[in-house]
C-alpha positions in Angstrom: 0.0 0.0 0.0 1.1 3.6 -0.6 0.1 6.0 2.2 0.9 9.7 2.5 1.1 9.6 6.3 3.4 7.9 8.8 0.7 5.5 10.0 0.7 3.2 12.9 -0.9 -0.2 12.1 -3.2 -2.7 13.7 -1.9 -6.1 12.5 -4.7 -8.6 12.0 -4.7 -12.0 10.1 -6.8 -12.2 7.0 -8.4 -15.4 5.9 -5.3 -16.6 4.1 -3.4 -16.4 7.4 -1.3 -13.6 6.2 -0.9 -10.3 8.0 -3.2 -7.5 6.8 -2.1 -4.0 7.6 -5.1 -1.9 8.7 -4.1 1.8 8.9 -5.3 3.2 12.2 -5.6 6.8 10.8 -8.0 5.7 8.0 -10.9 6.9 10.1 -10.8 10.4 11.7 -13.5 9.7 14.3 -11.8 6.5 15.4 -9.0 6.2 18.1 -6.3 7.7 15.9 -6.0 10.7 13.7 -3.5 12.4 11.3 -1.6 15.4 12.8 1.1 17.2 10.8 1.9 14.1 8.7 2.0 11.7 11.7 -0.6 9.4 13.2 -1.5 10.2 16.8 -3.8 8.7 19.4 -6.9 10.8 19.9 -6.0 11.6 23.5 -2.9 13.5 22.3 -3.4 17.1 21.2 -2.6 18.4 17.7 -1.4 22.0 17.7 -2.9 22.3 21.2 -6.3 21.3 19.8 -8.3 18.1 20.7 -10.7 16.1 18.7 -14.5 16.4 19.1 -15.6 14.9 22.4 -12.3 15.7 24.2 -10.8 18.7 26.0 -7.3 19.9 26.9 -6.1 18.6 30.2 -2.6 19.5 31.5 -3.1 17.0 34.3 -3.0 14.3 31.6 -0.5 16.0 29.4 -2.9 16.0 26.4 -6.5 15.5 25.7 -9.1 13.9 27.9 -12.6 12.5 27.1 -15.3 15.1 28.0 -16.9 12.6 30.4 -13.7 12.6 32.6 -12.9 15.5 34.9 -9.6 17.5 34.6 -8.2 18.9 37.9 -11.5 17.8 39.5 -13.5 20.0 37.1 -15.8 19.0 34.3 -15.4 20.7 30.9 -17.6 23.7 30.1 -21.2 22.8 29.6 -20.8 19.5 31.4 -21.9 18.6 34.9 -20.7 16.2 37.6 -22.2 12.7 37.4 -21.7 10.8 40.7 -18.3 11.4 42.3 -15.9 11.4 39.4 -17.5 11.4 36.0 -19.2 14.1 33.8 -22.3 14.2 31.8 -24.2 16.4 29.4 -27.8 16.0 28.3 -28.3 15.6 24.6 -24.6 15.1 23.8 -23.7 12.0 21.8 -20.3 12.0 23.6 -21.9 11.7 27.0 -21.8 8.1 28.0 -23.3 8.5 31.5 -26.3 9.9 33.4 -27.5 10.3 36.9 -29.7 7.8 38.8 -30.3 9.3 42.2 -26.9 9.9 43.7 -25.3 7.3 41.4 -23.8 7.6 38.0 -24.7 4.9 35.5 -24.2 4.2 31.8 -26.5 6.0 29.5 -28.0 2.7 28.3 -28.5 1.3 31.8 -31.9 1.3 33.4 -32.4 3.4 36.5 -34.3 1.4 39.1 -35.7 -0.8 36.3 -36.9 2.2 34.2 -35.4 3.3 30.9 -35.2 7.0 30.0 -37.6 8.7 27.7 -37.1 7.7 24.1 -35.5 4.3 25.0 -37.0 0.8 25.3 -35.9 -2.1 27.5 -33.3 -4.1 25.7 -32.8 -6.9 28.3 -29.9 -8.1 30.3 -26.4 -7.8 28.8 -25.3 -11.0 27.2 -23.4 -12.9 24.5 -22.8 -16.5 23.7 -23.9 -18.3 26.9 -23.0 -15.5 29.3 -25.6 -13.2 30.8 -25.0 -10.2 33.0 -27.1 -8.7 35.8 -27.5 -5.2 34.4 -30.8 -4.3 32.8 -30.1 -2.3 29.6 -32.0 0.0 27.3 -31.8 0.8 23.6 -33.0 2.9 20.8 -33.8 1.7 17.2 -30.4 3.1 16.1 -28.1 2.1 19.1 -25.5 -0.6 18.9 -27.4 -2.3 21.8 -30.1 -4.6 20.5 -32.3 -7.3 21.9 -31.6 -10.8 20.6 -33.1 -14.1 21.8 -33.7 -12.9 25.3 -30.5 -11.0 25.9 -29.2 -7.5 25.0 -26.2 -7.6 22.7 -23.7 -4.9 23.3 -20.6 -6.1 21.5 -21.8 -5.3 17.9 -22.6 -8.9 17.0 -25.4 -9.3 14.5 -28.6 -10.9 15.7 -29.6 -13.7 13.4 -28.0 -11.9 10.5 -29.7 -8.6 11.3 -28.2 -5.2 12.4 -29.9 -2.2 14.1 -31.1 0.6 11.8 -28.2 2.6 10.4 -25.7 -0.2 10.8 -24.3 -2.4 8.1 -23.7 -6.1 8.3 -20.1 -7.4 7.6 -17.9 -10.4 8.5 -15.0 -10.2 10.9 -11.6 -10.5 9.3 -10.1 -12.4 12.1 -10.3 -16.1 11.2 -10.3 -17.0 15.0 -13.9 -15.9 15.0 -14.9 -18.0 12.0 -17.5 -16.3 9.8 -18.9 -14.2 12.7 -21.1 -11.4 11.4 -21.0 -8.0 13.1 -22.5 -4.5 12.6 -20.7 -1.3 11.8 -21.2 2.3 10.8 -19.3 5.6 11.1 -20.8 6.7 14.4 -19.0 6.8 17.8 -21.0 3.7 18.8 -19.5 1.5 16.2 -17.0 -1.0 17.6 -15.7 -1.9 14.1 -14.3 -0.3 11.0 -14.7 -1.7 7.5 -11.5 -2.3 5.6 -10.6 -4.4 2.6 -13.9 -6.3 2.6 -14.0 -7.2 6.3 -14.7 -5.7 9.7 -11.9 -5.1 12.2 -12.0 -4.0 15.9 -11.4 -0.3 16.3 -9.2 -0.9 19.4 -8.4 -3.9 21.5 -9.1 -2.1 24.7 -12.6 -1.0 23.8 -15.0 -2.3 26.3 -18.5 -1.1 25.3 -20.7 1.9 25.0 -23.0 3.3 27.7 -22.3 0.7 30.3 -20.5 2.0 33.4 -17.1 0.3 33.6 -15.4 0.4 37.0 
């Protein structure tokens, strides 16, 4: 491949068991971006500017997600959620909301009730595992009810994806022909490249479910 930038790469096997180079900077709203001809993680500032959904934080020597405080202060327009996180009503970058004096993920039910505009999705689950957290969803969220559980990992349900998401096959042969869902939103766990879907980042753990 010929690229104009000094890319970092995610190395994944393709179906011929050969390495396939997936350029991390191919998607600006992913976890990496181009900055002055180099590929940088999205938590690093570029010319002292941060990507959308992040704010400058000297405490972290770079950029921080808007839902995290900097020097014990939430970014402008955001408010404290619980003891350590931040939230903002109506913002697609806000992953959390208040439930009494607690802070929960935006897709978590509060005392068994989903927020306005969301329906009950079910308890988080995949394969044979089922969690204990009741989740909510919208018609266009990555969370979707499937055979009695709520899928949160982007897996297609019986070959179907939520509205706005496209069906594709994982490029990692360790998962067989597993079908997943992707789009260009911040909720997508995958990117589409060279005919297959690939994880955006190995450390990604889910959307709208409080991770502790």
